[in-house]
LOTITI-457813 format. One line per field, with one value per residue (C-alpha): residue number from 1; residue in one letter; z, y negated, x. Coordinates in Angstrom, 3 decimals. Example, Ala and Ser with C-alpha at 12.3 -4.5 7.8 and 13.67 -1.06 7.14 Angstrom:
REM LOTITI-457813
i = 1 / 2
aa = a / s
zz = 7.800 / 7.140
yy = 4.500 / 1.060
xx = 12.300 / 13.670
This chain:
REM LOTITI-457813
i = 1 / 2 / 3 / 4 / 5 / 6 / 7 / 8 / 9 / 10 / 11 / 12 / 13 / 14 / 15 / 16 / 17 / 18 / 19 / 20 / 21 / 22 / 23 / 24 / 25 / 26 / 27 / 28 / 29 / 30 / 31 / 32 / 33 / 34 / 35 / 36 / 37 / 38 / 39 / 40 / 41 / 42 / 43 / 44 / 45 / 46 / 47 / 48 / 49 / 50 / 51 / 52 / 53 / 54 / 55 / 56 / 57 / 58 / 59 / 60 / 61 / 62 / 63 / 64 / 65 / 66 / 67 / 68 / 69 / 70 / 71 / 72 / 73 / 74 / 75 / 76 / 77 / 78 / 79 / 80 / 81 / 82 / 83 / 84 / 85 / 86 / 87 / 88 / 89 / 90 / 91 / 92 / 93 / 94 / 95 / 96 / 97 / 98 / 99 / 100 / 101 / 102 / 103 / 104 / 105 / 106 / 107 / 108 / 109 / 110 / 111 / 112 / 113 / 114 / 115 / 116 / 117 / 118 / 119 / 120 / 121 / 122 / 123 / 124 / 125 / 126 / 127 / 128 / 129 / 130 / 131 / 132 / 133 / 134 / 135 / 136 / 137 / 138 / 139 / 140 / 141 / 142 / 143 / 144 / 145 / 146 / 147 / 148 / 149 / 150 / 151 / 152 / 153 / 154 / 155 / 156 / 157 / 158 / 159 / 160 / 161 / 162 / 163 / 164 / 165 / 166 / 167 / 168 / 169 / 170 / 171 / 172 / 173 / 174 / 175 / 176 / 177 / 178 / 179 / 180 / 181 / 182 / 183 / 184 / 185 / 186 / 187 / 188 / 189 / 190 / 191 / 192 / 193 / 194 / 195 / 196 / 197 / 198 / 199 / 200 / 201 / 202 / 203 / 204 / 205 / 206 / 207 / 208 / 209 / 210 / 211 / 212 / 213 / 214 / 215 / 216 / 217 / 218 / 219 / 220 / 221 / 222 / 223 / 224 / 225 / 226 / 227 / 228 / 229 / 230 / 231 / 232 / 233 / 234 / 235 / 236 / 237 / 238 / 239 / 240 / 241 / 242 / 243 / 244 / 245 / 246 / 247 / 248 / 249 / 250 / 251 / 252 / 253 / 254 / 255 / 256 / 257 / 258 / 259 / 260 / 261 / 262 / 263 / 264 / 265 / 266 / 267 / 268 / 269 / 270 / 271 / 272 / 273 / 274 / 275 / 276 / 277 / 278 / 279 / 280 / 281 / 282 / 283 / 284 / 285 / 286 / 287 / 288 / 289 / 290 / 291 / 292 / 293 / 294 / 295 / 296 / 297 / 298 / 299 / 300 / 301 / 302 / 303 / 304 / 305 / 306 / 307 / 308 / 309 / 310 / 311 / 312 / 313 / 314 / 315 / 316 / 317 / 318 / 319 / 320 / 321 / 322 / 323 / 324 / 325 / 326 / 327 / 328 / 329 / 330 / 331 / 332 / 333 / 334 / 335 / 336 / 337 / 338 / 339 / 340 / 341 / 342 / 343 / 344 / 345 / 346 / 347 / 348 / 349 / 350 / 351 / 352 / 353 / 354 / 355 / 356 / 357 / 358 / 359 / 360 / 361 / 362 / 363 / 364 / 365 / 366 / 367 / 368 / 369 / 370 / 371 / 372 / 373 / 374 / 375 / 376 / 377 / 378 / 379 / 380 / 381 / 382 / 383 / 384 / 385 / 386 / 387 / 388 / 389 / 390 / 391 / 392 / 393 / 394 / 395 / 396 / 397 / 398 / 399
aa = m / i / m / p / n / n / q / m / l / s / p / q / e / a / r / s / p / v / l / v / s / k / l / p / a / v / g / t / t / i / f / t / i / m / s / a / l / a / a / e / t / a / a / v / n / l / g / q / g / f / p / d / f / d / c / d / p / q / l / v / n / a / v / t / d / a / m / q / r / g / l / n / q / y / p / p / m / a / g / v / p / v / l / r / e / a / v / a / a / k / l / t / r / l / y / g / r / s / y / d / a / g / s / e / i / t / i / t / a / g / a / t / q / a / i / i / t / i / i / l / a / v / v / h / a / g / d / e / v / i / v / l / e / p / c / y / d / s / y / v / p / n / i / e / l / a / g / g / t / a / v / r / v / p / l / t / h / g / s / f / r / p / d / f / e / k / i / a / a / a / i / s / p / k / t / r / a / i / v / v / n / s / p / h / n / p / s / a / t / v / w / s / k / a / e / m / l / r / l / q / e / i / l / a / p / t / d / v / l / l / i / s / d / e / v / y / e / h / m / v / f / d / a / t / n / g / q / l / h / h / s / a / a / r / f / p / g / l / a / a / r / a / f / i / v / s / s / f / g / k / t / y / h / v / t / g / w / k / v / g / y / v / a / a / p / a / a / l / t / a / e / f / r / k / v / h / q / f / n / v / f / t / v / n / t / p / m / q / y / g / l / a / a / y / m / a / d / d / r / p / y / l / d / l / p / a / f / y / g / a / k / r / d / l / f / r / s / g / l / t / s / t / r / f / k / l / l / p / s / e / g / g / y / f / q / c / a / d / i / s / e / v / s / d / l / g / e / a / d / f / c / k / w / l / t / t / e / i / g / v / a / a / i / p / l / s / a / f / y / g / s / g / f / d / q / r / v / v / r / f / c / f / a / k / k / d / e / t / l / n / l / a / l / e / r / l / s / k / l
zz = 0.000 / -1.002 / 1.679 / 0.800 / -0.059 / 3.145 / 5.131 / 3.298 / 5.403 / 4.120 / 3.943 / 6.959 / 8.976 / 8.101 / 10.744 / 11.350 / 14.811 / 17.075 / 17.786 / 20.943 / 19.617 / 20.838 / 20.004 / 20.826 / 20.942 / 17.535 / 14.460 / 11.127 / 11.563 / 11.214 / 8.377 / 6.315 / 7.116 / 6.187 / 3.044 / 1.888 / 2.589 / 0.728 / -2.310 / -2.177 / -2.064 / -4.331 / -1.415 / -1.234 / 1.075 / 3.646 / 6.185 / 5.658 / 5.869 / 2.472 / -0.464 / -3.665 / -5.688 / -7.194 / -5.762 / -7.479 / -10.780 / -9.922 / -7.006 / -9.259 / -11.747 / -8.987 / -8.024 / -11.682 / -12.184 / -9.211 / -10.663 / -14.080 / -12.516 / -11.112 / -7.470 / -6.948 / -4.531 / -0.732 / 0.837 / 4.244 / 7.039 / 8.591 / 5.268 / 2.485 / 3.910 / 1.606 / 2.843 / 6.500 / 6.009 / 4.419 / 7.363 / 9.908 / 8.097 / 8.057 / 11.786 / 12.565 / 10.275 / 11.583 / 15.233 / 16.172 / 17.256 / 15.761 / 15.012 / 13.725 / 10.413 / 10.955 / 14.471 / 15.201 / 12.047 / 10.720 / 7.618 / 8.207 / 6.240 / 7.235 / 10.624 / 11.709 / 11.374 / 13.165 / 16.151 / 16.607 / 16.255 / 18.963 / 21.286 / 20.654 / 21.282 / 24.628 / 26.237 / 28.337 / 29.773 / 32.578 / 31.516 / 31.224 / 28.362 / 28.652 / 25.662 / 25.431 / 24.188 / 21.600 / 19.874 / 16.638 / 16.587 / 16.296 / 19.601 / 22.025 / 19.971 / 19.580 / 23.348 / 23.922 / 21.360 / 23.322 / 26.524 / 27.993 / 29.393 / 27.893 / 30.463 / 28.873 / 29.909 / 28.343 / 26.721 / 28.081 / 26.947 / 24.178 / 23.545 / 23.385 / 25.214 / 27.536 / 31.169 / 32.948 / 36.375 / 34.978 / 33.036 / 36.141 / 38.195 / 35.603 / 35.875 / 38.063 / 38.652 / 35.822 / 33.267 / 30.408 / 27.870 / 26.913 / 23.369 / 22.305 / 18.929 / 17.692 / 15.383 / 16.748 / 14.915 / 15.178 / 16.832 / 14.777 / 18.021 / 18.114 / 21.360 / 22.462 / 23.587 / 27.157 / 26.991 / 25.676 / 28.460 / 31.027 / 29.637 / 29.848 / 33.478 / 34.413 / 32.720 / 33.949 / 37.214 / 35.570 / 33.180 / 31.042 / 27.310 / 24.911 / 21.627 / 19.706 / 16.700 / 14.476 / 11.113 / 10.474 / 11.511 / 8.356 / 8.501 / 11.214 / 10.350 / 11.477 / 11.710 / 11.604 / 15.044 / 16.329 / 15.825 / 15.188 / 15.316 / 18.587 / 17.875 / 20.825 / 19.108 / 20.150 / 23.866 / 25.216 / 28.096 / 25.723 / 22.824 / 25.123 / 25.844 / 22.630 / 19.584 / 17.029 / 14.218 / 10.908 / 7.536 / 3.990 / 2.860 / 4.732 / 3.827 / 0.103 / -0.638 / -1.193 / 1.652 / -0.368 / -0.480 / 3.268 / 4.002 / 7.225 / 9.701 / 13.371 / 15.019 / 18.476 / 20.567 / 19.589 / 22.541 / 21.848 / 18.109 / 18.690 / 20.478 / 17.858 / 15.048 / 16.746 / 16.167 / 12.886 / 11.217 / 11.984 / 11.220 / 7.918 / 7.711 / 5.316 / 3.081 / -0.685 / -2.217 / -5.219 / -3.204 / -0.611 / -3.255 / -4.911 / -1.620 / -0.844 / -4.186 / -3.747 / -0.262 / -1.772 / -2.145 / 1.140 / -0.443 / -0.842 / 2.926 / 3.810 / 1.509 / 3.153 / 5.795 / 3.091 / 0.843 / 3.473 / 5.221 / 2.057 / 1.911 / 5.576 / 5.021 / 1.937 / 3.841 / 6.994 / 4.994 / 3.115 / 6.364 / 7.902 / 6.444 / 7.995 / 11.547 / 12.162 / 14.992 / 13.858 / 16.311 / 15.826 / 13.227 / 14.134 / 12.222 / 10.207 / 7.579 / 9.640 / 10.671 / 13.585 / 13.867 / 16.615 / 15.245 / 18.206 / 16.285 / 13.118 / 14.367 / 17.439 / 16.253 / 17.938 / 16.094 / 14.438 / 13.293 / 12.112 / 9.981 / 8.377 / 7.746 / 6.385 / 3.969 / 2.685 / 2.701 / 2.144 / 0.188 / 2.343 / 4.535 / 7.884 / 10.889 / 14.387 / 17.085 / 19.319 / 17.191 / 18.755 / 22.329 / 23.935 / 25.665 / 22.512 / 24.242 / 22.170 / 22.432 / 19.240 / 17.208 / 13.799 / 11.802 / 8.180 / 6.099 / 3.818 / 2.082 / -1.163 / -4.495 / -4.312 / -6.632 / -4.229 / -1.285 / -3.233 / -4.142 / -0.491 / 0.601 / -1.920 / -0.388 / 3.204 / 2.558 / 2.993 / 6.687
yy = 0.000 / -3.408 / -6.060 / -9.395 / -12.062 / -13.916 / -10.782 / -10.117 / -10.398 / -12.608 / -11.182 / -13.326 / -11.806 / -8.158 / -6.469 / -3.129 / -1.604 / -1.720 / 1.716 / 2.807 / 4.978 / 8.549 / 8.315 / 4.721 / 5.454 / 7.148 / 5.268 / 6.286 / 9.279 / 8.878 / 11.421 / 9.225 / 6.114 / 7.653 / 9.346 / 6.031 / 4.256 / 6.979 / 6.570 / 2.782 / 2.868 / 5.912 / 7.706 / 11.465 / 12.550 / 14.975 / 13.714 / 15.399 / 19.178 / 20.470 / 22.080 / 20.180 / 23.403 / 25.564 / 28.743 / 32.101 / 31.984 / 35.414 / 33.851 / 31.197 / 33.935 / 35.924 / 32.911 / 32.165 / 35.767 / 35.509 / 32.344 / 33.931 / 36.963 / 34.639 / 34.711 / 31.074 / 31.046 / 31.008 / 33.862 / 35.339 / 32.809 / 34.662 / 35.152 / 37.723 / 41.247 / 42.200 / 39.294 / 39.914 / 43.557 / 42.536 / 40.239 / 42.932 / 45.431 / 42.948 / 42.262 / 45.969 / 46.613 / 43.749 / 43.481 / 46.809 / 45.312 / 46.589 / 43.907 / 44.750 / 42.949 / 42.534 / 41.120 / 39.824 / 38.092 / 34.793 / 32.926 / 29.180 / 25.967 / 25.818 / 26.051 / 22.530 / 23.342 / 26.617 / 24.880 / 22.207 / 24.868 / 26.993 / 24.007 / 22.885 / 26.453 / 26.986 / 23.615 / 21.963 / 18.462 / 18.220 / 21.249 / 20.968 / 22.294 / 22.571 / 21.398 / 21.697 / 18.512 / 17.687 / 19.120 / 18.939 / 15.745 / 17.268 / 19.163 / 16.313 / 14.528 / 17.894 / 18.366 / 14.848 / 15.274 / 18.338 / 16.296 / 17.965 / 16.596 / 17.388 / 18.268 / 17.556 / 19.785 / 18.939 / 21.586 / 21.542 / 18.496 / 19.209 / 22.884 / 22.633 / 25.938 / 26.558 / 25.524 / 28.187 / 26.573 / 23.463 / 25.539 / 27.522 / 24.330 / 22.785 / 25.582 / 24.572 / 25.776 / 23.404 / 24.914 / 26.406 / 27.096 / 26.625 / 25.901 / 27.581 / 27.094 / 29.415 / 28.935 / 25.432 / 22.247 / 19.933 / 21.514 / 24.768 / 26.741 / 30.371 / 31.897 / 35.022 / 38.297 / 37.504 / 34.150 / 35.725 / 38.310 / 35.537 / 33.712 / 36.968 / 37.342 / 33.798 / 34.042 / 37.578 / 36.597 / 33.712 / 33.229 / 30.825 / 31.325 / 31.243 / 29.324 / 30.679 / 28.519 / 30.854 / 29.118 / 29.565 / 33.245 / 34.454 / 31.908 / 33.238 / 33.315 / 35.321 / 38.687 / 40.338 / 38.806 / 40.239 / 37.141 / 38.041 / 36.349 / 37.506 / 37.066 / 36.994 / 40.019 / 42.081 / 41.672 / 43.302 / 40.854 / 37.902 / 39.381 / 40.053 / 36.322 / 34.834 / 33.069 / 33.632 / 31.076 / 31.402 / 29.673 / 31.006 / 27.507 / 27.628 / 31.261 / 31.042 / 27.421 / 26.191 / 23.729 / 21.849 / 24.884 / 24.597 / 28.268 / 30.014 / 32.536 / 33.222 / 36.621 / 37.090 / 39.709 / 40.152 / 38.226 / 35.244 / 35.440 / 35.378 / 32.020 / 30.714 / 31.540 / 29.703 / 26.481 / 27.525 / 28.026 / 24.460 / 22.543 / 24.184 / 27.216 / 29.002 / 28.670 / 28.432 / 31.726 / 32.335 / 31.427 / 34.022 / 36.733 / 35.584 / 35.684 / 39.145 / 40.477 / 38.815 / 40.310 / 43.796 / 43.079 / 42.164 / 41.087 / 37.408 / 36.889 / 39.414 / 37.534 / 34.158 / 34.342 / 34.737 / 32.141 / 29.416 / 30.531 / 29.703 / 26.247 / 25.673 / 26.678 / 24.456 / 21.473 / 22.082 / 22.613 / 19.380 / 17.412 / 18.668 / 15.746 / 13.201 / 11.891 / 13.656 / 16.183 / 19.149 / 20.994 / 24.734 / 25.629 / 29.094 / 29.165 / 27.168 / 24.745 / 21.863 / 20.621 / 18.230 / 15.962 / 13.738 / 10.228 / 8.787 / 8.678 / 7.361 / 4.324 / 2.299 / 2.100 / 3.948 / 6.896 / 5.094 / 2.105 / 4.430 / 6.440 / 3.248 / 2.075 / 5.465 / 5.414 / 1.882 / 1.569 / 5.112 / 6.486 / 9.521 / 9.797 / 11.616 / 11.745 / 10.429 / 13.084 / 10.446 / 10.796 / 14.224 / 12.861 / 11.091 / 8.711 / 8.039 / 9.488 / 8.520 / 10.906 / 9.738 / 12.781 / 12.886 / 15.728 / 16.608 / 19.097 / 21.354 / 23.027 / 21.400 / 22.317 / 22.672 / 19.673 / 17.603 / 18.656 / 17.936 / 14.461 / 13.799 / 15.114 / 12.891 / 9.869 / 11.037 / 11.616 / 7.851 / 8.395
xx = 0.000 / 1.377 / 1.268 / -0.367 / 2.158 / 1.439 / 2.472 / 5.742 / 8.901 / 11.666 / 15.182 / 16.015 / 13.148 / 13.918 / 16.011 / 17.662 / 17.175 / 20.222 / 21.680 / 23.447 / 26.258 / 26.595 / 30.307 / 31.263 / 34.994 / 35.094 / 36.257 / 37.716 / 40.015 / 43.767 / 43.683 / 41.381 / 43.420 / 46.767 / 45.444 / 43.972 / 47.262 / 49.167 / 46.903 / 47.182 / 51.000 / 51.551 / 53.220 / 53.672 / 50.841 / 52.253 / 49.736 / 46.370 / 46.443 / 45.402 / 47.267 / 47.963 / 48.158 / 45.421 / 43.988 / 44.281 / 42.305 / 40.892 / 39.028 / 37.498 / 36.580 / 34.884 / 32.749 / 31.976 / 30.919 / 28.549 / 27.009 / 26.596 / 24.934 / 22.264 / 23.400 / 22.481 / 19.548 / 19.480 / 21.427 / 20.522 / 20.935 / 23.894 / 25.665 / 25.562 / 25.980 / 28.843 / 30.983 / 30.168 / 31.113 / 34.423 / 35.186 / 34.327 / 36.541 / 39.433 / 39.133 / 39.152 / 42.096 / 44.219 / 43.251 / 41.671 / 38.343 / 35.084 / 32.481 / 29.024 / 28.601 / 24.866 / 24.810 / 28.324 / 29.648 / 28.252 / 29.420 / 29.718 / 30.168 / 33.813 / 35.506 / 34.549 / 30.851 / 31.462 / 33.050 / 30.385 / 27.681 / 29.297 / 29.540 / 25.948 / 24.784 / 26.503 / 27.268 / 24.565 / 24.473 / 26.990 / 29.034 / 32.795 / 34.896 / 38.676 / 40.714 / 44.486 / 46.129 / 47.290 / 44.223 / 42.268 / 40.237 / 36.739 / 36.781 / 36.112 / 33.405 / 31.637 / 31.631 / 30.341 / 27.543 / 26.416 / 26.270 / 29.335 / 32.570 / 35.947 / 38.584 / 41.960 / 44.854 / 48.232 / 50.358 / 53.895 / 55.833 / 58.294 / 57.490 / 53.663 / 53.216 / 50.234 / 50.673 / 48.631 / 48.875 / 47.199 / 44.658 / 43.707 / 43.465 / 41.134 / 38.563 / 35.632 / 32.060 / 31.068 / 33.465 / 31.483 / 34.240 / 37.864 / 39.057 / 42.307 / 43.994 / 46.761 / 48.600 / 48.330 / 47.492 / 49.399 / 52.467 / 52.757 / 53.174 / 51.969 / 50.755 / 52.631 / 51.095 / 52.145 / 50.354 / 47.160 / 47.306 / 47.765 / 44.717 / 42.745 / 43.809 / 42.783 / 39.371 / 38.554 / 36.786 / 34.894 / 31.977 / 34.009 / 33.548 / 36.490 / 36.360 / 39.347 / 40.232 / 42.255 / 42.033 / 45.782 / 45.719 / 47.489 / 50.314 / 52.632 / 56.325 / 59.345 / 57.592 / 61.020 / 61.598 / 58.333 / 56.192 / 52.543 / 49.198 / 47.675 / 43.984 / 41.608 / 40.053 / 43.096 / 42.327 / 39.137 / 38.772 / 38.974 / 37.009 / 34.044 / 33.690 / 35.098 / 33.786 / 36.559 / 36.678 / 38.518 / 38.587 / 38.516 / 39.484 / 42.796 / 43.499 / 42.775 / 43.847 / 40.274 / 39.742 / 37.126 / 34.851 / 34.202 / 33.505 / 34.517 / 33.189 / 32.555 / 32.970 / 31.445 / 29.631 / 25.978 / 24.512 / 26.770 / 26.127 / 22.363 / 22.655 / 25.092 / 22.672 / 19.819 / 21.735 / 23.369 / 19.990 / 18.984 / 22.174 / 23.161 / 20.848 / 23.184 / 26.241 / 26.917 / 25.773 / 28.069 / 31.161 / 30.217 / 29.911 / 33.131 / 35.020 / 33.667 / 34.873 / 38.270 / 38.707 / 38.843 / 42.560 / 44.231 / 47.527 / 46.577 / 46.400 / 49.116 / 51.489 / 50.826 / 53.598 / 56.231 / 54.573 / 54.320 / 57.493 / 59.431 / 57.850 / 58.618 / 62.260 / 62.563 / 61.204 / 63.265 / 66.430 / 65.885 / 65.570 / 68.814 / 70.759 / 68.369 / 68.139 / 64.824 / 64.983 / 62.874 / 60.653 / 60.013 / 57.386 / 56.110 / 52.827 / 50.322 / 51.558 / 52.864 / 56.283 / 56.664 / 59.683 / 61.076 / 61.669 / 63.591 / 66.899 / 65.266 / 63.363 / 62.411 / 58.798 / 55.955 / 54.426 / 51.513 / 53.579 / 56.337 / 53.892 / 52.587 / 56.147 / 57.171 / 54.228 / 54.647 / 58.454 / 59.749 / 56.802 / 55.917 / 52.810 / 52.824 / 50.488 / 51.332 / 50.953 / 49.387 / 46.225 / 45.696 / 45.621 / 42.686 / 45.085 / 47.087 / 50.165 / 53.208 / 56.170 / 57.914 / 56.808 / 55.098 / 53.550 / 54.202 / 52.168 / 54.228 / 51.263 / 52.360 / 53.931 / 57.693 / 58.054 / 55.923 / 58.086 / 61.267 / 60.040 / 59.199 / 62.596 / 64.369 / 62.661 / 63.169 / 66.876 / 67.322 / 66.687
């Protein structure tokens, strides 16, 4: 119905309601800022964590085949059965834990959606969730959106290993969950078997849930020295209380597809799916079928340690002539570096300077701390073509 002219509002009279933000402290992420600055200055972007190379053409062909076969309508809410079965089989094969594909595996729209869905499903107003800092930037806002309180426990300074005395001290009657990430973003630390067993011991007498972010599970280096990915699925006391999150995007170099999964005991999965069905309902159908077909061959993910290990070694070797002090890189596709002998600038200012003046973008570690803690460390991503890494190294050699 058209209002009479004498009832029309002028542009000056029209107003938008004032919102009270649910996330008043949240602005544009550092990843967006640094990627935009890298594009503006034609810098090599080693900041945001995504590959600049293509995935295996066979994977694209498998998705194309699914589309051409007419698999383009809604799939089941929890994911297509053939993909859930492939995930369950992989978890059994790698970690020795049997998950029921029907009631304990859910396909998600990436790991980030998986994590917020878990938190919305289990965290009530007033609950506490322990996060280990530095941590991925979505964890705390997710907790706050659910009405919970994030309890920040620092990883040990310098080595980024878990401090179990501080973790145990942080557990209270209000603690609903703890978020653990291994291989760890941003530090590239991998939890040891002994550390996972210690976590299992601490949580055993509690009802604390475990949210185990394992998106870099297939990128653990130095297997010849006994380094493995110790999934929460390997440990009965953890698996019984854990939501395990992984990412096809990270594993198969298709981060833009935003497909992941959650494995959890049936009772936990039932609560997860109550939220999942109302925030995304389900996930891209042909990509699910394509991924299922591609998973028939396990070599693509079994070969990842060697693939990314070579890139890590190339990047580390190229930085040996610089004044960067390299921290260990045990897993994932990140390399952290101490800048204290390179510059007097703080992390954020250094990263801006590095991007605009040297032509290489990195991420300040302070972005992963709620307090903005500055320890003079920055993070590079080496999930790039060798020619990209070599160009970055040529520019960084000036330092």
